[in-house]
A tleap script that builds the chain and sets N, CA, C and O, in Angstrom:
source leaprc.protein.ff14SB
mol = sequence {
  NMET THR THR SER LYS LYS PHE VAL ILE ALA
  LYS GLN MET GLY GLY LYS ARG ILE ILE THR
  ASN LYS GLY GLU GLU LEU GLY ARG LEU SER
  ASP ILE LEU ILE ASP GLU LYS SER GLY LYS
  ILE GLU ALA PHE LEU ILE GLU THR GLN ARG
  ASP SER LYS VAL ALA LYS ASN LEU HIE LYS
  VAL GLN GLY MET ALA SER VAL PRO PHE LYS
  SER ILE ILE ALA VAL SER ASP VAL ILE VAL
  ALA ASP GLU ALA LEU LEU CVAL
}
set mol.1.N position { -102.622 5.797 -33.543 }
set mol.1.CA position { -102.406 7.175 -33.276 }
set mol.1.C position { -103.444 8.255 -33.042 }
set mol.1.O position { -104.207 8.607 -33.941 }
set mol.2.N position { -103.465 8.793 -31.787 }
set mol.2.CA position { -105.041 9.298 -31.694 }
set mol.2.C position { -104.506 10.912 -32.278 }
set mol.2.O position { -103.350 11.315 -32.404 }
set mol.3.N position { -105.539 11.482 -32.507 }
set mol.3.CA position { -105.771 12.717 -32.757 }
set mol.3.C position { -104.740 14.133 -32.335 }
set mol.3.O position { -104.138 15.025 -32.932 }
set mol.4.N position { -105.025 13.600 -30.660 }
set mol.4.CA position { -104.381 14.184 -29.577 }
set mol.4.C position { -103.136 14.216 -29.404 }
set mol.4.O position { -102.491 15.080 -28.809 }
set mol.5.N position { -102.616 12.900 -30.125 }
set mol.5.CA position { -100.905 13.142 -29.889 }
set mol.5.C position { -100.653 13.240 -31.289 }
set mol.5.O position { -99.541 13.761 -31.209 }
set mol.6.N position { -100.843 13.134 -32.405 }
set mol.6.CA position { -100.862 13.747 -33.406 }
set mol.6.C position { -100.737 15.676 -33.477 }
set mol.6.O position { -100.130 16.373 -34.290 }
set mol.7.N position { -101.388 15.987 -32.546 }
set mol.7.CA position { -101.839 17.613 -32.201 }
set mol.7.C position { -100.482 17.624 -31.424 }
set mol.7.O position { -99.696 18.375 -32.001 }
set mol.8.N position { -99.901 17.002 -30.226 }
set mol.8.CA position { -99.150 17.370 -29.646 }
set mol.8.C position { -97.242 17.346 -30.306 }
set mol.8.O position { -96.263 17.896 -29.803 }
set mol.9.N position { -97.340 16.443 -31.625 }
set mol.9.CA position { -96.126 15.840 -32.191 }
set mol.9.C position { -96.175 17.306 -32.935 }
set mol.9.O position { -95.433 18.197 -32.520 }
set mol.10.N position { -97.011 17.530 -33.982 }
set mol.10.CA position { -97.447 18.684 -34.786 }
set mol.10.C position { -96.800 20.435 -33.777 }
set mol.10.O position { -95.987 21.231 -34.244 }
set mol.11.N position { -97.414 20.540 -32.551 }
set mol.11.CA position { -97.084 21.279 -31.746 }
set mol.11.C position { -95.887 21.492 -31.177 }
set mol.11.O position { -95.673 22.665 -30.869 }
set mol.12.N position { -95.002 20.674 -30.934 }
set mol.12.CA position { -93.555 20.756 -30.614 }
set mol.12.C position { -92.524 20.939 -31.715 }
set mol.12.O position { -91.332 21.208 -31.565 }
set mol.13.N position { -93.410 20.681 -33.217 }
set mol.13.CA position { -92.501 21.008 -34.152 }
set mol.13.C position { -92.568 22.517 -34.699 }
set mol.13.O position { -91.872 22.945 -35.620 }
set mol.14.N position { -93.682 23.374 -33.857 }
set mol.14.CA position { -93.905 24.704 -34.520 }
set mol.14.C position { -92.607 25.604 -33.983 }
set mol.14.O position { -92.153 25.344 -32.868 }
set mol.15.N position { -92.180 26.370 -34.563 }
set mol.15.CA position { -90.701 27.567 -34.543 }
set mol.15.C position { -89.438 26.617 -34.614 }
set mol.15.O position { -88.440 27.082 -34.065 }
set mol.16.N position { -89.283 25.164 -35.288 }
set mol.16.CA position { -88.097 24.569 -35.236 }
set mol.16.C position { -87.643 25.423 -36.612 }
set mol.16.O position { -88.381 25.738 -37.546 }
set mol.17.N position { -85.995 25.745 -36.435 }
set mol.17.CA position { -85.064 26.323 -37.380 }
set mol.17.C position { -85.279 25.423 -38.579 }
set mol.17.O position { -85.358 24.213 -38.366 }
set mol.18.N position { -85.380 25.865 -39.771 }
set mol.18.CA position { -85.121 25.244 -40.685 }
set mol.18.C position { -83.998 25.327 -41.677 }
set mol.18.O position { -83.660 26.376 -42.224 }
set mol.19.N position { -83.457 24.190 -41.870 }
set mol.19.CA position { -81.652 25.031 -42.493 }
set mol.19.C position { -81.813 23.761 -44.055 }
set mol.19.O position { -82.504 22.773 -44.304 }
set mol.20.N position { -80.668 24.596 -44.806 }
set mol.20.CA position { -80.597 23.506 -45.910 }
set mol.20.C position { -79.313 22.528 -45.658 }
set mol.20.O position { -78.721 22.522 -44.578 }
set mol.21.N position { -78.995 21.820 -46.605 }
set mol.21.CA position { -78.077 21.031 -46.040 }
set mol.21.C position { -76.873 21.384 -46.679 }
set mol.21.O position { -76.024 20.494 -46.740 }
set mol.22.N position { -76.591 22.543 -47.195 }
set mol.22.CA position { -75.722 23.562 -47.215 }
set mol.22.C position { -75.258 24.344 -45.931 }
set mol.22.O position { -74.165 24.887 -45.770 }
set mol.23.N position { -76.096 24.301 -45.229 }
set mol.23.CA position { -76.170 25.152 -43.842 }
set mol.23.C position { -76.129 26.743 -43.981 }
set mol.23.O position { -75.433 27.556 -43.373 }
set mol.24.N position { -77.232 26.957 -45.115 }
set mol.24.CA position { -77.803 27.927 -44.681 }
set mol.24.C position { -79.607 27.877 -44.013 }
set mol.24.O position { -80.521 27.131 -44.364 }
set mol.25.N position { -79.604 28.760 -43.169 }
set mol.25.CA position { -80.803 29.136 -42.407 }
set mol.25.C position { -82.062 29.529 -43.225 }
set mol.25.O position { -81.852 30.593 -43.808 }
set mol.26.N position { -83.252 29.047 -43.456 }
set mol.26.CA position { -84.579 29.550 -44.228 }
set mol.26.C position { -85.151 30.269 -43.520 }
set mol.26.O position { -85.563 31.365 -43.900 }
set mol.27.N position { -85.363 29.647 -41.885 }
set mol.27.CA position { -86.378 30.607 -41.029 }
set mol.27.C position { -86.964 29.606 -40.119 }
set mol.27.O position { -86.464 28.509 -39.868 }
set mol.28.N position { -88.069 30.077 -39.646 }
set mol.28.CA position { -88.922 28.865 -38.620 }
set mol.28.C position { -90.124 28.633 -39.082 }
set mol.28.O position { -90.913 29.308 -39.743 }
set mol.29.N position { -90.155 27.318 -38.526 }
set mol.29.CA position { -91.477 26.465 -39.141 }
set mol.29.C position { -92.872 27.233 -38.530 }
set mol.29.O position { -93.005 27.364 -37.314 }
set mol.30.N position { -93.866 27.713 -39.460 }
set mol.30.CA position { -94.903 28.338 -39.028 }
set mol.30.C position { -96.059 27.401 -38.876 }
set mol.30.O position { -96.743 27.358 -37.853 }
set mol.31.N position { -96.270 26.590 -40.015 }
set mol.31.CA position { -97.517 25.995 -40.314 }
set mol.31.C position { -96.952 24.795 -41.219 }
set mol.31.O position { -95.777 24.636 -41.551 }
set mol.32.N position { -98.076 23.967 -41.551 }
set mol.32.CA position { -97.823 22.764 -42.273 }
set mol.32.C position { -99.032 22.652 -43.242 }
set mol.32.O position { -100.081 22.387 -42.656 }
set mol.33.N position { -99.132 22.796 -44.626 }
set mol.33.CA position { -100.096 22.335 -45.309 }
set mol.33.C position { -99.774 20.577 -45.904 }
set mol.33.O position { -98.918 19.843 -46.397 }
set mol.34.N position { -101.010 20.632 -45.469 }
set mol.34.CA position { -101.762 18.820 -45.580 }
set mol.34.C position { -102.834 19.242 -46.940 }
set mol.34.O position { -103.663 20.142 -47.080 }
set mol.35.N position { -102.230 17.793 -48.094 }
set mol.35.CA position { -103.339 17.839 -49.099 }
set mol.35.C position { -104.895 17.018 -48.187 }
set mol.35.O position { -104.825 16.007 -47.487 }
set mol.36.N position { -105.704 17.528 -48.375 }
set mol.36.CA position { -107.072 17.687 -47.419 }
set mol.36.C position { -107.513 16.176 -48.012 }
set mol.36.O position { -107.773 15.373 -47.116 }
set mol.37.N position { -107.629 15.700 -49.290 }
set mol.37.CA position { -108.034 14.440 -49.639 }
set mol.37.C position { -107.152 13.228 -49.199 }
set mol.37.O position { -107.662 12.279 -48.603 }
set mol.38.N position { -105.768 13.275 -49.512 }
set mol.38.CA position { -104.711 12.042 -49.081 }
set mol.38.C position { -104.346 12.400 -47.519 }
set mol.38.O position { -104.031 11.333 -46.993 }
set mol.39.N position { -104.280 13.216 -46.792 }
set mol.39.CA position { -104.057 13.434 -45.909 }
set mol.39.C position { -102.011 13.665 -45.554 }
set mol.39.O position { -101.450 14.010 -44.514 }
set mol.40.N position { -101.567 13.387 -46.577 }
set mol.40.CA position { -100.422 13.929 -46.551 }
set mol.40.C position { -99.833 14.940 -46.466 }
set mol.40.O position { -100.552 15.904 -46.731 }
set mol.41.N position { -98.392 15.294 -46.102 }
set mol.41.CA position { -97.855 16.779 -45.632 }
set mol.41.C position { -97.175 17.086 -47.490 }
set mol.41.O position { -96.468 16.313 -48.137 }
set mol.42.N position { -97.665 18.339 -47.883 }
set mol.42.CA position { -96.939 18.864 -48.758 }
set mol.42.C position { -96.103 19.678 -48.957 }
set mol.42.O position { -95.449 19.794 -49.994 }
set mol.43.N position { -95.995 20.632 -47.552 }
set mol.43.CA position { -95.003 21.322 -47.537 }
set mol.43.C position { -95.020 22.031 -46.240 }
set mol.43.O position { -96.118 22.214 -45.714 }
set mol.44.N position { -93.812 22.508 -45.582 }
set mol.44.CA position { -93.867 23.401 -44.653 }
set mol.44.C position { -94.059 24.730 -44.700 }
set mol.44.O position { -93.151 25.412 -45.176 }
set mol.45.N position { -95.046 25.253 -44.310 }
set mol.45.CA position { -94.876 27.129 -44.295 }
set mol.45.C position { -93.865 27.708 -43.568 }
set mol.45.O position { -93.898 27.211 -42.442 }
set mol.46.N position { -92.664 28.806 -43.695 }
set mol.46.CA position { -92.254 28.941 -42.658 }
set mol.46.C position { -92.041 30.769 -42.722 }
set mol.46.O position { -92.394 31.494 -43.652 }
set mol.47.N position { -91.547 31.076 -41.787 }
set mol.47.CA position { -91.559 32.627 -41.566 }
set mol.47.C position { -89.802 32.621 -41.850 }
set mol.47.O position { -89.042 32.052 -41.067 }
set mol.48.N position { -89.437 33.167 -42.782 }
set mol.48.CA position { -88.478 33.176 -43.180 }
set mol.48.C position { -87.282 34.214 -43.115 }
set mol.48.O position { -87.391 35.436 -43.209 }
set mol.49.N position { -86.060 33.446 -42.927 }
set mol.49.CA position { -84.733 34.610 -42.199 }
set mol.49.C position { -84.607 35.290 -43.183 }
set mol.49.O position { -84.654 34.835 -44.326 }
set mol.50.N position { -84.371 36.860 -42.803 }
set mol.50.CA position { -84.253 37.977 -43.530 }
set mol.50.C position { -83.323 38.127 -44.601 }
set mol.50.O position { -83.282 38.758 -45.657 }
set mol.51.N position { -82.507 37.247 -43.907 }
set mol.51.CA position { -80.932 37.733 -44.849 }
set mol.51.C position { -80.689 36.600 -45.505 }
set mol.51.O position { -79.478 36.427 -45.645 }
set mol.52.N position { -81.623 35.409 -46.152 }
set mol.52.CA position { -81.416 34.092 -46.616 }
set mol.52.C position { -82.107 34.335 -48.454 }
set mol.52.O position { -83.213 34.542 -48.953 }
set mol.53.N position { -80.544 34.135 -49.003 }
set mol.53.CA position { -81.122 34.723 -50.639 }
set mol.53.C position { -81.769 33.245 -50.898 }
set mol.53.O position { -82.677 33.531 -51.679 }
set mol.54.N position { -81.827 31.998 -50.723 }
set mol.54.CA position { -82.727 30.873 -50.877 }
set mol.54.C position { -84.117 31.072 -50.566 }
set mol.54.O position { -84.954 31.028 -51.467 }
set mol.55.N position { -84.447 31.296 -49.326 }
set mol.55.CA position { -85.445 31.479 -48.840 }
set mol.55.C position { -86.725 32.569 -49.624 }
set mol.55.O position { -87.940 32.385 -49.704 }
set mol.56.N position { -85.801 33.825 -50.173 }
set mol.56.CA position { -86.636 34.737 -51.063 }
set mol.56.C position { -87.239 34.422 -52.191 }
set mol.56.O position { -88.278 34.913 -52.632 }
set mol.57.N position { -86.224 33.156 -52.906 }
set mol.57.CA position { -87.018 32.331 -54.303 }
set mol.57.C position { -87.925 31.139 -53.460 }
set mol.57.O position { -88.518 30.504 -54.332 }
set mol.58.N position { -88.145 30.783 -52.585 }
set mol.58.CA position { -89.154 30.209 -52.082 }
set mol.58.C position { -90.654 30.723 -52.661 }
set mol.58.O position { -91.082 31.878 -52.672 }
set mol.59.N position { -91.361 29.403 -53.173 }
set mol.59.CA position { -93.307 29.965 -53.588 }
set mol.59.C position { -93.485 30.400 -52.209 }
set mol.59.O position { -92.962 30.117 -51.131 }
set mol.60.N position { -94.540 31.302 -52.676 }
set mol.60.CA position { -95.048 31.989 -51.263 }
set mol.60.C position { -96.523 31.469 -51.130 }
set mol.60.O position { -97.171 31.594 -52.169 }
set mol.61.N position { -97.304 30.815 -49.885 }
set mol.61.CA position { -98.545 30.436 -49.318 }
set mol.61.C position { -98.868 31.186 -48.361 }
set mol.61.O position { -98.297 31.325 -47.280 }
set mol.62.N position { -100.178 31.887 -48.914 }
set mol.62.CA position { -100.866 32.847 -47.365 }
set mol.62.C position { -99.638 33.625 -46.763 }
set mol.62.O position { -99.708 33.770 -45.542 }
set mol.63.N position { -98.117 34.351 -47.604 }
set mol.63.CA position { -97.678 35.145 -47.081 }
set mol.63.C position { -96.571 34.418 -46.561 }
set mol.63.O position { -95.644 35.159 -46.233 }
set mol.64.N position { -96.333 32.981 -46.347 }
set mol.64.CA position { -95.442 32.558 -45.683 }
set mol.64.C position { -94.655 31.763 -47.270 }
set mol.64.O position { -95.201 31.574 -48.357 }
set mol.65.N position { -93.228 31.441 -46.845 }
set mol.65.CA position { -92.087 30.581 -47.898 }
set mol.65.C position { -92.906 29.332 -47.826 }
set mol.65.O position { -93.494 29.223 -46.750 }
set mol.66.N position { -93.105 28.361 -48.675 }
set mol.66.CA position { -93.264 27.356 -48.893 }
set mol.66.C position { -92.102 26.542 -49.050 }
set mol.66.O position { -91.383 26.695 -50.038 }
set mol.67.N position { -91.793 25.518 -47.991 }
set mol.67.CA position { -90.821 24.180 -48.284 }
set mol.67.C position { -91.071 23.154 -48.581 }
set mol.67.O position { -91.114 22.298 -47.697 }
set mol.68.N position { -91.341 22.799 -49.944 }
set mol.68.CA position { -91.768 21.384 -50.134 }
set mol.68.C position { -91.400 19.871 -49.637 }
set mol.68.O position { -90.371 19.246 -49.894 }
set mol.69.N position { -92.704 19.384 -48.728 }
set mol.69.CA position { -92.065 18.483 -48.056 }
set mol.69.C position { -91.034 17.173 -48.689 }
set mol.69.O position { -90.290 16.440 -48.038 }
set mol.70.N position { -91.266 17.180 -50.061 }
set mol.70.CA position { -89.910 16.318 -51.009 }
set mol.70.C position { -88.751 16.468 -50.173 }
set mol.70.O position { -88.292 15.454 -49.646 }
set mol.71.N position { -88.044 17.932 -49.913 }
set mol.71.CA position { -86.973 18.074 -49.727 }
set mol.71.C position { -86.915 18.147 -48.690 }
set mol.71.O position { -86.011 18.954 -48.473 }
set mol.72.N position { -87.528 17.630 -47.299 }
set mol.72.CA position { -86.911 17.351 -46.053 }
set mol.72.C position { -86.303 16.422 -46.107 }
set mol.72.O position { -86.753 15.545 -46.843 }
set mol.73.N position { -85.140 16.170 -45.454 }
set mol.73.CA position { -84.496 15.028 -45.510 }
set mol.73.C position { -83.790 14.970 -43.902 }
set mol.73.O position { -82.831 14.250 -43.623 }
set mol.74.N position { -84.437 15.821 -43.002 }
set mol.74.CA position { -84.088 15.125 -41.569 }
set mol.74.C position { -85.064 15.807 -40.580 }
set mol.74.O position { -85.337 16.887 -41.103 }
set mol.75.N position { -85.626 15.712 -39.576 }
set mol.75.CA position { -85.989 16.552 -38.283 }
set mol.75.C position { -85.695 15.520 -36.927 }
set mol.75.O position { -85.854 14.403 -36.434 }
set mol.76.N position { -85.026 17.143 -36.744 }
set mol.76.CA position { -84.239 16.464 -35.280 }
set mol.76.C position { -84.406 17.838 -34.522 }
set mol.76.O position { -85.427 18.502 -34.705 }
set mol.77.N position { -83.267 18.327 -33.549 }
set mol.77.CA position { -83.372 19.904 -33.076 }
set mol.77.C position { -83.451 21.370 -34.042 }
set mol.77.O position { -83.793 22.495 -33.677 }
set mol.78.N position { -82.912 20.803 -35.666 }
set mol.78.CA position { -83.388 21.472 -36.378 }
set mol.78.C position { -84.422 20.305 -37.819 }
set mol.78.O position { -84.725 19.125 -37.646 }
set mol.79.N position { -84.717 21.098 -39.029 }
set mol.79.CA position { -85.298 20.635 -39.875 }
set mol.79.C position { -84.431 21.050 -41.041 }
set mol.79.O position { -84.201 22.215 -41.363 }
set mol.80.N position { -83.876 19.726 -41.765 }
set mol.80.CA position { -82.937 20.042 -42.985 }
set mol.80.C position { -83.569 19.708 -44.092 }
set mol.80.O position { -84.223 18.667 -44.042 }
set mol.81.N position { -83.554 20.300 -45.068 }
set mol.81.CA position { -83.949 20.402 -46.457 }
set mol.81.C position { -82.736 20.458 -47.491 }
set mol.81.O position { -81.885 21.349 -47.495 }
set mol.82.N position { -82.783 19.365 -48.376 }
set mol.82.CA position { -82.166 19.165 -49.314 }
set mol.82.C position { -81.984 20.591 -50.362 }
set mol.82.O position { -82.772 20.655 -51.305 }
set mol.83.N position { -81.119 21.539 -50.224 }
set mol.83.CA position { -81.318 22.942 -51.467 }
set mol.83.C position { -81.911 22.248 -52.690 }
set mol.83.O position { -83.066 22.549 -52.992 }
set mol.84.N position { -81.171 21.243 -53.517 }
set mol.84.CA position { -81.614 20.830 -54.899 }
set mol.84.C position { -83.377 20.880 -54.692 }
set mol.84.O position { -84.071 21.288 -55.624 }
set mol.85.N position { -83.758 20.602 -53.893 }
set mol.85.CA position { -85.399 20.116 -54.169 }
set mol.85.C position { -86.249 21.407 -53.662 }
set mol.85.O position { -87.474 21.353 -53.555 }
set mol.86.N position { -85.551 22.480 -53.383 }
set mol.86.CA position { -86.354 23.249 -53.216 }
set mol.86.C position { -86.887 24.241 -54.467 }
set mol.86.O position { -86.384 25.347 -54.664 }
set mol.87.N position { -87.609 23.876 -55.008 }
set mol.87.CA position { -88.205 24.205 -56.464 }
set mol.87.C position { -89.795 24.895 -56.424 }
set mol.87.O position { -90.365 25.193 -57.473 }
savepdb mol mol.pdb
quit
């Protein structure tokens, strides 16, 4: 896969809603945190939904809430995170 194609895929994901498997909206995808050595995705950085109790407890990186990539269970029209793995 070429770099330009990866960029297009990442750009299409920007702004997607992120919800928990219990239906709570956490916010919208703003950026992706990648391990520079391995190239693996570590976390999704999100702009949080104001009234989300779960999102308020997430670790913050550069002022945004960090959703660990290990918690992501589905990506389609929305991104779904397993609430039990949001630590």
